[in-house]
ZADO-93706 format. One record per residue (C-alpha): residue in one letter; chain; x, y, z. Coordinates in pm, 1 decimal, m for minus. Each point is the difference from the previous one (the first is absolute). Layout:
REM residues N
("A"; "A"; (X; Y; Z)) ...
***
This chain:
REM residues 485
("M"; "A"; (8410.0; m7078.6; 11154.5)) ("V"; "A"; (28.2; 111.6; 361.9)) ("D"; "A"; (m181.6; m256.0; 258.7)) ("A"; "A"; (m150.7; 268.6; 183.5)) ("A"; "A"; (m208.9; m243.6; 232.4)) ("A"; "A"; (297.6; m174.2; 102.3)) ("T"; "A"; (265.4; 293.3; 68.5)) ("A"; "A"; (m10.3; 376.8; 140.2)) ("R"; "A"; (240.9; 43.3; m328.4)) ("G"; "A"; (m293.7; 38.1; m196.5)) ("R"; "A"; (m241.8; 232.4; 248.5)) ("V"; "A"; (m28.9; 344.7; 4.5)) ("L"; "A"; (m197.4; 236.8; 257.1)) ("S"; "A"; (m129.6; 280.9; m170.8)) ("V"; "A"; (m45.7; 315.5; 270.7)) ("A"; "A"; (m222.9; 250.0; m121.3)) ("S"; "A"; (m266.5; 253.4; 124.5)) ("E"; "A"; (m242.4; m58.1; m259.6)) ("C"; "A"; (m91.3; m307.5; m282.3)) ("V"; "A"; (m273.8; m72.4; m261.5)) ("P"; "A"; (m271.8; m103.6; 48.0)) ("L"; "A"; (m13.0; 56.6; 370.4)) ("L"; "A"; (105.7; 388.5; 19.7)) ("K"; "A"; (101.2; 229.6; m289.4)) ("T"; "A"; (115.0; 396.6; 58.8)) ("G"; "A"; (217.4; m31.6; m336.2)) ("G"; "A"; (228.5; m198.9; m236.1)) ("L"; "A"; (192.5; m144.2; 300.0)) ("A"; "A"; (m277.7; m220.2; 72.9)) ("D"; "A"; (m51.8; m153.2; m351.9)) ("V"; "A"; (372.8; m74.4; 14.9)) ("V"; "A"; (m0.6; m163.8; 322.8)) ("G"; "A"; (m322.5; m219.7; m89.0)) ("A"; "A"; (151.8; m69.2; m357.0)) ("L"; "A"; (352.1; m140.2; 106.4)) ("P"; "A"; (m99.3; m306.7; 211.7)) ("K"; "A"; (m191.0; m143.1; m315.7)) ("A"; "A"; (258.8; 106.7; m259.4)) ("L"; "A"; (283.3; m154.5; 216.3)) ("A"; "A"; (m202.5; m300.6; 93.4)) ("A"; "A"; (100.0; m107.6; m383.9)) ("Q"; "A"; (349.8; 46.6; 43.9)) ("G"; "A"; (m8.2; m255.9; 317.6)) ("W"; "A"; (m5.4; 289.5; 273.4)) ("D"; "A"; (m238.4; m61.5; 338.5)) ("M"; "A"; (m53.6; 385.6; 80.6)) ("R"; "A"; (m277.8; 96.1; 270.1)) ("V"; "A"; (m102.6; 361.1; 49.6)) ("L"; "A"; (15.4; 158.3; 342.5)) ("M"; "A"; (m214.5; 302.0; 59.5)) ("P"; "A"; (m224.7; 154.3; 285.8)) ("A"; "A"; (m300.6; m126.2; 83.1)) ("Y"; "A"; (m187.6; 330.2; m40.4)) ("R"; "A"; (m358.0; 23.9; 107.2)) ("G"; "A"; (m216.9; m247.7; m170.2)) ("L"; "A"; (267.4; m144.0; m219.4)) ("L"; "A"; (m8.5; m340.6; 238.0)) ("A"; "A"; (m361.4; m45.0; m111.0)) ("K"; "A"; (140.7; m14.4; m378.8)) ("L"; "A"; (223.6; m306.5; 106.9)) ("P"; "A"; (m256.4; m258.6; 98.9)) ("G"; "A"; (139.3; m295.4; 163.8)) ("A"; "A"; (341.5; 155.4; 96.8)) ("V"; "A"; (174.0; m151.1; 266.5)) ("A"; "A"; (257.1; 107.4; 260.1)) ("V"; "A"; (360.5; m86.2; m100.2)) ("W"; "A"; (188.0; 250.1; 239.4)) ("S"; "A"; (m79.4; 221.4; 319.2)) ("G"; "A"; (207.2; 228.9; 210.8)) ("T"; "A"; (m96.4; 163.1; 348.1)) ("D"; "A"; (154.6; 360.8; m31.6)) ("V"; "A"; (11.9; 77.6; m385.6)) ("F"; "A"; (37.4; 407.5; 64.2)) ("G"; "A"; (m235.0; 52.1; 239.4)) ("G"; "A"; (m244.2; m319.7; 35.5)) ("P"; "A"; (m35.3; m369.3; m112.6)) ("A"; "A"; (m32.1; m89.4; m370.9)) ("R"; "A"; (m31.5; m309.7; m230.3)) ("V"; "A"; (86.0; m92.5; m346.9)) ("M"; "A"; (m303.1; m157.6; m177.4)) ("A"; "A"; (70.2; m192.0; m321.4)) ("G"; "A"; (m250.0; m57.3; m304.3)) ("Q"; "A"; (m56.4; 0.8; m337.3)) ("V"; "A"; (m139.1; 284.4; m232.7)) ("D"; "A"; (m9.8; m24.4; m371.2)) ("G"; "A"; (266.3; m256.6; m9.5)) ("I"; "A"; (222.2; 203.1; 228.8)) ("A"; "A"; (118.8; m135.6; 317.0)) ("M"; "A"; (m45.4; 291.5; 237.8)) ("L"; "A"; (121.4; 44.6; 368.5)) ("L"; "A"; (m195.9; 301.7; 171.3)) ("L"; "A"; (151.2; 142.5; 320.0)) ("D"; "A"; (m302.0; 30.0; 216.9)) ("A"; "A"; (89.8; 276.6; 257.0)) ("P"; "A"; (m304.5; 186.7; 83.8)) ("H"; "A"; (190.2; 251.5; 229.5)) ("L"; "A"; (191.5; 93.8; m335.3)) ("Y"; "A"; (m252.2; m56.1; m277.5)) ("D"; "A"; (m374.9; m41.7; 87.6)) ("R"; "A"; (m89.8; 362.7; m5.9)) ("D"; "A"; (m176.1; 291.6; m190.1)) ("G"; "A"; (146.6; 141.7; m323.6)) ("G"; "A"; (241.7; m167.9; m259.9)) ("P"; "A"; (282.7; m196.7; 25.8)) ("Y"; "A"; (211.7; 304.3; 26.1)) ("T"; "A"; (m196.4; 303.3; 65.9)) ("V"; "A"; (m323.5; 95.9; 217.0)) ("A"; "A"; (m177.2; 345.1; m92.0)) ("G"; "A"; (262.5; 112.3; m225.7)) ("A"; "A"; (271.2; m55.8; 232.1)) ("D"; "A"; (278.5; m275.0; 65.7)) ("H"; "A"; (m92.6; m234.2; 303.8)) ("G"; "A"; (245.7; 111.1; 258.2)) ("D"; "A"; (148.6; m325.2; 63.9)) ("N"; "A"; (76.8; m104.3; m356.4)) ("P"; "A"; (378.5; m51.2; 60.7)) ("E"; "A"; (m91.1; m261.9; 258.1)) ("R"; "A"; (m319.5; m167.4; m175.7)) ("F"; "A"; (224.6; m57.9; m296.9)) ("A"; "A"; (327.1; m102.1; 205.4)) ("A"; "A"; (m200.7; m264.3; 162.9)) ("L"; "A"; (m106.4; m153.0; m326.4)) ("C"; "A"; (376.0; m3.0; m46.8)) ("W"; "A"; (124.7; m125.0; 329.3)) ("V"; "A"; (m274.1; m296.9; m72.2)) ("A"; "A"; (143.1; m66.0; m325.9)) ("A"; "A"; (320.6; m36.1; 167.4)) ("Q"; "A"; (m95.2; m227.1; 250.9)) ("I"; "A"; (m162.1; m226.1; m247.5)) ("A"; "A"; (341.7; m2.6; m215.5)) ("R"; "A"; (179.3; m88.2; 351.6)) ("K"; "A"; (m225.1; m275.6; 126.6)) ("G"; "A"; (m278.6; m84.6; m248.7)) ("L"; "A"; (m368.3; m38.2; 26.7)) ("S"; "A"; (m184.1; m271.4; 173.0)) ("D"; "A"; (m64.4; m192.2; m318.7)) ("G"; "A"; (383.8; m53.6; m45.6)) ("W"; "A"; (22.5; 281.9; m277.2)) ("R"; "A"; (300.5; 231.4; 10.9)) ("P"; "A"; (133.0; 212.1; m275.7)) ("G"; "A"; (340.4; m1.5; m128.4)) ("I"; "A"; (m66.8; 364.0; m165.3)) ("V"; "A"; (m185.3; 286.4; 172.3)) ("H"; "A"; (m74.6; 237.1; m274.8)) ("A"; "A"; (m145.7; 343.8; 127.2)) ("H"; "A"; (m184.0; 291.0; m168.7)) ("D"; "A"; (49.6; 371.0; 25.0)) ("W"; "A"; (24.1; 167.4; 332.7)) ("Q"; "A"; (m242.2; m179.7; 177.7)) ("G"; "A"; (212.7; m344.8; m32.4)) ("G"; "A"; (329.1; 205.2; 33.9)) ("L"; "A"; (77.4; m128.3; 337.4)) ("A"; "A"; (m33.4; m362.9; m74.5)) ("P"; "A"; (337.0; m47.4; m157.5)) ("A"; "A"; (157.1; 245.3; 273.7)) ("Y"; "A"; (m133.9; m219.7; 286.7)) ("L"; "A"; (145.3; m281.7; m188.2)) ("R"; "A"; (349.0; 144.3; m20.6)) ("F"; "A"; (18.6; 134.7; 351.7)) ("D"; "A"; (m93.1; m334.4; 151.6)) ("P"; "A"; (120.6; m229.9; m316.3)) ("V"; "A"; (m148.5; m311.7; m124.8)) ("P"; "A"; (245.0; m141.4; m224.1)) ("D"; "A"; (m188.7; m193.8; m227.7)) ("V"; "A"; (m255.3; 261.2; m54.1)) ("K"; "A"; (84.5; 275.7; m279.4)) ("T"; "A"; (m187.9; 307.2; m35.7)) ("V"; "A"; (m155.3; 220.4; m297.5)) ("I"; "A"; (m164.9; 312.1; 4.2)) ("T"; "A"; (m192.4; 148.6; m307.8)) ("I"; "A"; (m31.9; 392.3; m38.8)) ("H"; "A"; (m336.8; 44.8; m151.9)) ("N"; "A"; (m22.9; 364.5; 53.0)) ("I"; "A"; (298.7; 191.9; 181.6)) ("A"; "A"; (m201.3; 299.9; 82.3)) ("F"; "A"; (m135.6; m193.9; 289.2)) ("Q"; "A"; (304.8; m42.5; 245.5)) ("G"; "A"; (m166.2; m93.7; 355.1)) ("V"; "A"; (154.0; 297.1; 207.1)) ("A"; "A"; (2.4; m19.2; 361.8)) ("P"; "A"; (134.9; 195.8; 246.7)) ("A"; "A"; (339.8; m110.2; 173.8)) ("A"; "A"; (m176.5; m35.8; 336.8)) ("R"; "A"; (m204.7; m300.1; m136.1)) ("L"; "A"; (312.6; m197.4; m22.6)) ("V"; "A"; (m107.1; m190.3; 317.9)) ("S"; "A"; (m393.6; m55.0; m81.2)) ("L"; "A"; (138.8; m148.2; m365.1)) ("R"; "A"; (249.1; m241.1; 211.2)) ("L"; "A"; (311.5; 115.2; m198.4)) ("P"; "A"; (325.0; 19.0; 159.1)) ("A"; "A"; (138.2; 350.4; 71.8)) ("H"; "A"; (343.8; m97.7; m100.9)) ("E"; "A"; (m128.4; m10.6; m367.6)) ("F"; "A"; (m129.7; 344.2; m15.1)) ("H"; "A"; (267.5; 160.7; m224.2)) ("A"; "A"; (17.1; 117.0; m373.1)) ("D"; "A"; (88.0; m343.5; m114.3)) ("S"; "A"; (m265.7; m160.6; 155.5)) ("L"; "A"; (m337.1; 113.5; 143.3)) ("E"; "A"; (49.7; 392.0; 3.0)) ("Y"; "A"; (m156.7; 207.4; m257.6)) ("Y"; "A"; (32.3; 376.6; 29.4)) ("G"; "A"; (m23.1; m22.6; 391.0)) ("N"; "A"; (m298.6; m225.7; m22.7)) ("I"; "A"; (m48.8; m380.6; m71.7)) ("S"; "A"; (m116.0; m129.1; m334.6)) ("T"; "A"; (m141.7; m357.3; m12.7)) ("L"; "A"; (63.7; m18.7; m407.7)) ("K"; "A"; (377.3; 111.9; 59.7)) ("A"; "A"; (15.8; m275.2; 269.4)) ("G"; "A"; (m126.1; m258.0; m240.1)) ("L"; "A"; (244.8; 134.4; m281.4)) ("V"; "A"; (309.5; 4.3; 196.0)) ("T"; "A"; (m57.5; m337.4; 175.5)) ("A"; "A"; (m176.7; m230.0; m276.7)) ("D"; "A"; (196.9; m227.4; m217.8)) ("A"; "A"; (m126.2; 107.4; m294.8)) ("I"; "A"; (m237.3; 305.5; m125.9)) ("T"; "A"; (m216.2; 9.5; m284.1)) ("T"; "A"; (m217.3; 274.7; m155.9)) ("V"; "A"; (m294.2; m50.3; m225.3)) ("S"; "A"; (181.5; 104.7; m350.1)) ("P"; "A"; (364.6; 20.6; m141.4)) ("T"; "A"; (m53.7; 381.0; m50.1)) ("Y"; "A"; (m117.7; 58.2; 372.1)) ("A"; "A"; (309.2; m184.8; 108.2)) ("E"; "A"; (210.8; 216.5; m179.8)) ("E"; "A"; (m187.1; 333.4; 64.7)) ("L"; "A"; (0.2; m69.6; 406.3)) ("M"; "A"; (385.3; 49.1; m10.6)) ("R"; "A"; (m65.1; 347.3; m120.5)) ("P"; "A"; (m117.8; 293.9; 256.7)) ("V"; "A"; (m342.0; 124.0; m205.5)) ("F"; "A"; (m126.7; m364.9; 36.5)) ("G"; "A"; (184.4; m137.1; 309.3)) ("M"; "A"; (m142.5; 235.5; 250.7)) ("G"; "A"; (295.9; 11.3; 244.1)) ("L"; "A"; (44.7; m381.4; m33.3)) ("Q"; "A"; (201.8; 28.3; m313.6)) ("G"; "A"; (322.5; m49.3; 171.1)) ("V"; "A"; (m91.5; m302.5; 211.2)) ("I"; "A"; (m133.2; m159.4; m341.8)) ("A"; "A"; (301.7; 111.0; m199.9)) ("A"; "A"; (241.5; m145.9; 264.9)) ("R"; "A"; (m184.4; m330.3; m45.2)) ("A"; "A"; (m9.2; m31.1; m349.6)) ("A"; "A"; (129.1; m358.3; m55.3)) ("R"; "A"; (m308.5; m97.6; 214.4)) ("V"; "A"; (m253.4; 196.9; m183.8)) ("H"; "A"; (m237.2; m196.5; m284.5)) ("G"; "A"; (m240.4; 177.7; m224.7)) ("I"; "A"; (m303.0; m274.0; m70.6)) ("L"; "A"; (m292.9; 126.5; m163.8)) ("N"; "A"; (m330.7; m52.7; 115.9)) ("G"; "A"; (m251.3; m196.7; m180.9)) ("V"; "A"; (m388.2; m2.2; m23.9)) ("D"; "A"; (m257.0; m289.4; 42.3)) ("T"; "A"; (m50.4; m55.7; m371.6)) ("E"; "A"; (m303.1; m237.6; 121.2)) ("V"; "A"; (m212.5; 310.0; 143.3)) ("W"; "A"; (164.2; 238.8; m281.4)) ("N"; "A"; (m93.4; m213.0; m295.3)) ("P"; "A"; (m175.9; 182.7; m260.1)) ("E"; "A"; (m121.8; m299.7; m176.3)) ("A"; "A"; (m173.8; m165.1; 305.5)) ("D"; "A"; (m69.5; 335.8; 206.1)) ("P"; "A"; (m371.1; m77.2; 135.8)) ("L"; "A"; (m4.9; 401.7; 71.7)) ("I"; "A"; (5.2; 107.3; m349.6)) ("S"; "A"; (m80.9; m102.0; m379.1)) ("G"; "A"; (285.5; m241.4; m52.5)) ("F"; "A"; (294.6; 57.8; m290.9)) ("S"; "A"; (336.5; m104.0; m50.9)) ("A"; "A"; (271.0; 118.5; m260.7)) ("R"; "A"; (m128.4; m219.3; m266.6)) ("T"; "A"; (m375.6; 124.0; 41.1)) ("L"; "A"; (108.0; 362.1; 87.4)) ("V"; "A"; (m314.1; 134.5; m187.2)) ("R"; "A"; (m201.1; m109.3; 285.2)) ("K"; "A"; (165.0; 243.1; 242.5)) ("A"; "A"; (m205.3; 288.8; m173.4)) ("A"; "A"; (m313.3; m120.2; 208.2)) ("N"; "A"; (175.6; 71.3; 333.4)) ("R"; "A"; (117.7; 354.9; m142.9)) ("T"; "A"; (m352.1; 97.2; m77.9)) ("A"; "A"; (m136.4; m141.4; 335.5)) ("L"; "A"; (270.7; 181.1; 185.6)) ("M"; "A"; (m56.7; 320.6; m180.3)) ("A"; "A"; (m387.0; m45.3; 92.2)) ("E"; "A"; (84.2; m75.2; 358.2)) ("F"; "A"; (189.8; 326.4; 38.2)) ("G"; "A"; (m202.7; 226.6; m210.0)) ("L"; "A"; (238.7; 61.4; m243.2)) ("Y"; "A"; (m72.5; 60.6; m382.9)) ("D"; "A"; (140.7; m218.6; m298.5)) ("V"; "A"; (301.4; 159.7; m60.6)) ("P"; "A"; (243.9; m17.6; m312.7)) ("G"; "A"; (323.4; m21.1; 207.0)) ("P"; "A"; (119.1; m241.9; 262.9)) ("L"; "A"; (m201.7; m70.5; 322.8)) ("A"; "A"; (232.3; 12.5; 299.1)) ("I"; "A"; (m35.6; m105.0; 357.6)) ("I"; "A"; (166.7; 58.7; 350.3)) ("V"; "A"; (m39.2; m251.7; 254.5)) ("S"; "A"; (210.9; 123.4; 286.9)) ("R"; "A"; (23.7; 159.8; 332.9)) ("L"; "A"; (m14.2; 368.5; m52.3)) ("T"; "A"; (296.9; 124.7; 106.7)) ("D"; "A"; (319.2; 190.4; m82.8)) ("Q"; "A"; (203.1; m300.2; m13.1)) ("K"; "A"; (m210.3; m145.1; m260.7)) ("G"; "A"; (28.7; 333.5; m206.1)) ("I"; "A"; (m362.7; 70.9; 7.6)) ("D"; "A"; (68.7; 359.4; 54.4)) ("L"; "A"; (127.7; 9.9; m367.6)) ("I"; "A"; (m370.4; m96.6; m168.0)) ("P"; "A"; (m127.0; 344.8; 19.2)) ("A"; "A"; (281.7; 143.9; m183.3)) ("V"; "A"; (m17.4; m258.1; m283.8)) ("L"; "A"; (m377.2; m39.7; m34.0)) ("A"; "A"; (m68.3; 280.0; m222.6)) ("D"; "A"; (200.1; m106.1; m286.3)) ("F"; "A"; (m82.8; m373.9; 37.9)) ("V"; "A"; (m373.3; 88.3; m22.3)) ("A"; "A"; (55.3; 217.6; m287.6)) ("A"; "A"; (202.9; m266.6; m188.0)) ("G"; "A"; (m331.9; m251.9; 49.9)) ("G"; "A"; (88.3; m142.6; 311.1)) ("A"; "A"; (m200.6; m103.3; 307.6)) ("L"; "A"; (67.7; m72.2; 361.7)) ("A"; "A"; (m161.7; m223.4; 260.2)) ("V"; "A"; (136.0; 24.2; 346.3)) ("L"; "A"; (m49.7; m266.6; 306.6)) ("G"; "A"; (195.2; 68.6; 337.5)) ("S"; "A"; (24.9; 204.7; 279.5)) ("G"; "A"; (241.8; 174.1; 235.1)) ("D"; "A"; (104.0; 343.6; 52.7)) ("A"; "A"; (m298.9; 210.6; 51.1)) ("Q"; "A"; (123.4; 267.7; m229.9)) ("L"; "A"; (51.0; m248.6; m290.2)) ("E"; "A"; (m320.1; m155.2; 40.8)) ("S"; "A"; (m129.1; 352.5; m17.2)) ("A"; "A"; (203.4; 81.2; m323.3)) ("M"; "A"; (m119.0; m319.4; m158.2)) ("R"; "A"; (m373.5; 103.8; 76.2)) ("T"; "A"; (85.4; 377.6; m164.1)) ("A"; "A"; (137.6; m193.2; m296.6)) ("A"; "A"; (m309.9; m208.3; m41.3)) ("A"; "A"; (m209.5; 325.6; 19.3)) ("R"; "A"; (245.4; 181.7; m246.1)) ("Y"; "A"; (m15.1; m267.1; m239.0)) ("P"; "A"; (m373.4; m139.8; m22.8)) ("G"; "A"; (m25.3; m330.1; m173.2)) ("R"; "A"; (363.3; m8.5; m64.2)) ("V"; "A"; (128.1; m47.0; 370.3)) ("G"; "A"; (m187.3; m232.4; 225.3)) ("V"; "A"; (121.9; m38.0; 370.8)) ("R"; "A"; (m75.8; m255.6; 311.4)) ("I"; "A"; (147.8; 60.1; 311.6)) ("G"; "A"; (64.3; m323.5; 179.0)) ("Y"; "A"; (85.0; m355.7; m83.4)) ("D"; "A"; (m199.1; m283.7; m171.8)) ("E"; "A"; (211.7; m300.4; m90.1)) ("A"; "A"; (m272.5; m91.4; m250.8)) ("L"; "A"; (m24.6; 312.9; m155.2)) ("S"; "A"; (386.4; 12.3; m29.4)) ("H"; "A"; (m18.2; m315.8; m231.6)) ("R"; "A"; (m262.8; 133.9; m222.3)) ("M"; "A"; (207.1; 342.8; m52.9)) ("F"; "A"; (306.0; m177.2; m112.9)) ("A"; "A"; (m214.9; m228.0; m215.4)) ("G"; "A"; (m169.0; 299.5; m141.5)) ("A"; "A"; (319.7; 270.1; m18.5)) ("D"; "A"; (222.8; 51.4; m284.6)) ("A"; "A"; (271.1; 137.9; 214.1)) ("V"; "A"; (84.1; 1.3; 372.1)) ("L"; "A"; (191.1; 288.3; 168.6)) ("V"; "A"; (252.3; m62.2; 259.4)) ("P"; "A"; (202.0; 347.6; 37.6)) ("S"; "A"; (156.8; m119.4; 329.7)) ("R"; "A"; (300.2; 218.4; 140.2)) ("F"; "A"; (140.4; m326.6; 141.8)) ("E"; "A"; (m154.0; m353.0; m39.7)) ("P"; "A"; (170.5; m321.3; 181.6)) ("C"; "A"; (m147.1; m246.5; m242.8)) ("G"; "A"; (m381.0; 142.3; m75.2)) ("L"; "A"; (m272.3; m269.0; m115.9)) ("T"; "A"; (m213.5; 232.2; m166.4)) ("Q"; "A"; (227.0; 8.6; m309.3)) ("M"; "A"; (m11.2; m392.8; 21.3)) ("Y"; "A"; (m399.5; m35.6; m23.5)) ("G"; "A"; (19.6; 275.0; m298.7)) ("L"; "A"; (238.4; m229.6; m187.1)) ("R"; "A"; (m192.9; m291.2; 81.3)) ("Y"; "A"; (m354.4; 155.8; m129.4)) ("G"; "A"; (131.1; 196.5; m291.3)) ("A"; "A"; (5.4; 334.6; 150.4)) ("L"; "A"; (326.6; 131.0; m69.7)) ("P"; "A"; (191.8; 158.2; 274.1)) ("V"; "A"; (124.8; 348.7; m2.5)) ("V"; "A"; (236.0; 12.5; 284.5)) ("A"; "A"; (291.4; 227.2; 157.3)) ("A"; "A"; (328.8; m199.1; m83.9)) ("T"; "A"; (72.2; m103.5; 368.8)) ("G"; "A"; (0.9; m295.4; 216.6)) ("G"; "A"; (m201.6; m302.2; m114.2)) ("L"; "A"; (m155.2; 218.8; m254.2)) ("A"; "A"; (302.1; 5.0; m197.7)) ("D"; "A"; (64.6; m330.4; 34.8)) ("T"; "A"; (m314.3; m136.4; m129.3)) ("V"; "A"; (m97.0; 249.2; m261.9)) ("I"; "A"; (182.2; 6.3; m344.6)) ("T"; "A"; (m58.6; 360.0; m143.2)) ("A"; "A"; (m141.6; 59.0; m357.2)) ("N"; "A"; (332.2; 155.3; m163.5)) ("P"; "A"; (61.5; m24.4; m355.2)) ("M"; "A"; (242.5; m309.3; 28.9)) ("A"; "A"; (m281.2; m189.3; 226.4)) ("L"; "A"; (m261.2; 53.0; m224.2)) ("A"; "A"; (195.0; m100.0; m295.6)) ("T"; "A"; (84.7; m321.5; 182.5)) ("G"; "A"; (m333.2; m59.0; 174.9)) ("A"; "A"; (140.4; 17.1; 313.7)) ("A"; "A"; (m190.7; 300.5; 150.8)) ("T"; "A"; (m263.8; m56.1; 270.1)) ("G"; "A"; (m68.6; 344.8; 120.3)) ("I"; "A"; (168.1; 347.8; 33.1)) ("T"; "A"; (226.4; 138.2; 310.7)) ("F"; "A"; (119.9; 328.9; 53.8)) ("H"; "A"; (263.2; 174.7; 182.5)) ("P"; "A"; (30.1; 236.2; 224.1)) ("T"; "A"; (m318.3; m33.9; 185.5)) ("D"; "A"; (m152.1; 326.7; m64.2)) ("A"; "A"; (m312.3; 146.0; m204.0)) ("L"; "A"; (224.2; 101.5; m317.2)) ("A"; "A"; (119.7; m369.2; m23.3)) ("F"; "A"; (m315.9; m152.8; 93.7)) ("G"; "A"; (m175.6; 235.9; m237.0)) ("Q"; "A"; (209.4; m109.9; m294.4)) ("A"; "A"; (m58.3; m379.0; 71.4)) ("L"; "A"; (m365.2; 60.8; m3.7)) ("R"; "A"; (26.6; 179.7; m354.1)) ("R"; "A"; (196.7; m303.8; m113.4)) ("L"; "A"; (m276.6; m241.3; 139.9)) ("C"; "A"; (m258.1; 205.6; m190.1)) ("Q"; "A"; (247.5; m23.7; m335.0)) ("I"; "A"; (16.2; m377.0; 24.7)) ("Y"; "A"; (m388.6; m58.0; 78.9)) ("A"; "A"; (m78.3; 201.7; m320.6)) ("D"; "A"; (218.8; m271.5; m183.0)) ("Q"; "A"; (m264.4; m318.9; 63.3)) ("P"; "A"; (215.0; m279.9; m174.0)) ("L"; "A"; (322.3; 131.9; 205.3)) ("W"; "A"; (m209.0; 49.5; 320.8)) ("Q"; "A"; (m130.7; m345.4; 6.2)) ("S"; "A"; (326.5; m136.2; m89.9)) ("V"; "A"; (147.5; 139.6; 324.5)) ("Q"; "A"; (m314.2; m95.0; 229.2)) ("K"; "A"; (59.8; m381.9; m157.3)) ("Q"; "A"; (362.0; 12.7; 113.2)) ("A"; "A"; (m71.8; 164.5; 344.7)) ("M"; "A"; (m256.1; m281.0; 73.4)) ("K"; "A"; (289.6; m266.1; m48.7)) ("Q"; "A"; (218.2; 147.5; 241.1)) ("P"; "A"; (72.9; m263.2; 261.5)) ("V"; "A"; (m127.0; 155.1; 343.8)) ("G"; "A"; (m60.7; m263.0; 212.1)) ("W"; "A"; (195.1; m140.8; 300.9)) ("E"; "A"; (167.6; m285.5; m190.7)) ("T"; "A"; (359.6; 191.0; m68.3)) ("S"; "A"; (m31.3; 169.8; 338.2)) ("S"; "A"; (m62.0; m302.7; 226.5)) ("T"; "A"; (279.7; m164.5; m185.0)) ("A"; "A"; (230.6; 305.9; 92.7)) ("Y"; "A"; (m110.4; m6.1; 378.3)) ("A"; "A"; (75.7; m397.5; m6.1)) ("Q"; "A"; (327.7; 36.4; m112.4)) ("L"; "A"; (75.0; 256.3; 236.4)) ("Y"; "A"; (m106.9; m199.7; 275.6)) ("E"; "A"; (201.2; m305.1; m97.8)) ("S"; "A"; (297.9; 255.7; m18.6)) ("L"; "A"; (m51.2; 69.5; 385.8)) ("I"; "A"; (m21.1; m364.2; 109.3)) ("P"; "A"; (340.6; m158.5; 19.6)) 
***
């Protein structure tokens, strides 16, 4: 066991733009919030550094200043330390950068114009903490950056090295790359001589994600399959060559879910059940159908809990609905996103009254009720770095029907004849990600559902799957250990 209290060897500074429970816009926040607690069991002391967006300091009662600077990208700033939900948080209090209207990244539907500098400041302060430590004596041995918002932390530490500090960057979604004009090299405090193809330059611009990828001591992605996919043009989105060139330093470590929050047996938001008491799931199904105004159907009740975007494959839904409904299925949808897809979901509900129900928006409590009541969860993503939705489905016996990509492929064992014969199947995967393959997967779903003894055996196998953080946190701990001399 590492003595985290006595040495920087066991100390990790996690640098991210969001973290549960303080702020969440996507799965990144779940991962950033889960890692400190999971790694504590491995003997690692992780603190999370994120911006003090408007109102966040009020959520950190008793916070104390542990670092300050007079010129942090246009103004003074301080780092406030405190505890929330068992996580050691460091909030970068820089009002000139973060105390403003809008969300963490956008206002009135457009990016904040100074986003490059706002997140460069976060990274620059992370590098200062790694270099000199905090006023309470805490200094990390590893800086772990997340996505483009943390991408410059490894770069600052490479361009002005701190020999006893190593860096890791995790790609949660390569679609977001932190691109800024080359003219902002000075405002981002980056050396002009590093603006070339092997370093900061990215098709004539700067990419803060690329900066992290070329300077970090290790690169991780959130599933093994996504790590392999990122080296191909269709998934790498222009950075495939950079990642392939550093393949020896790329590690695919699957995300986990909080198995205390997502526990069907003890979930206070539902009528509890387990793999041993699966019959109790029926009460949740009945309640969910009533909540969405759906008829009791002879086929499977499927759900979608997702951002409504083409990346998530939501545009495929209208093309497969007619056959699914004809086979006895029903669908409940919760999500928001692209206006055209929101409209398409509303149109589907109007076309199939009593068979399709839609709620535009997001409701955490409702999502729990949906997984508890559903027979299946649909995740037809065109790419999915890891995905948590299918893991919630496994946990609650809502069999995942997923595209065979990224973490979806890594977490769902498809119900082919061999997997069914050996009792290994946990859901259904399909490839390629198009309406034809998706429709065939839904027909397979209905066929298995019609054989209730078989269906229940697959449900029970799904609910047995290890989807927590135990294995993943061990992998991160081993990676950290390998980086430290």
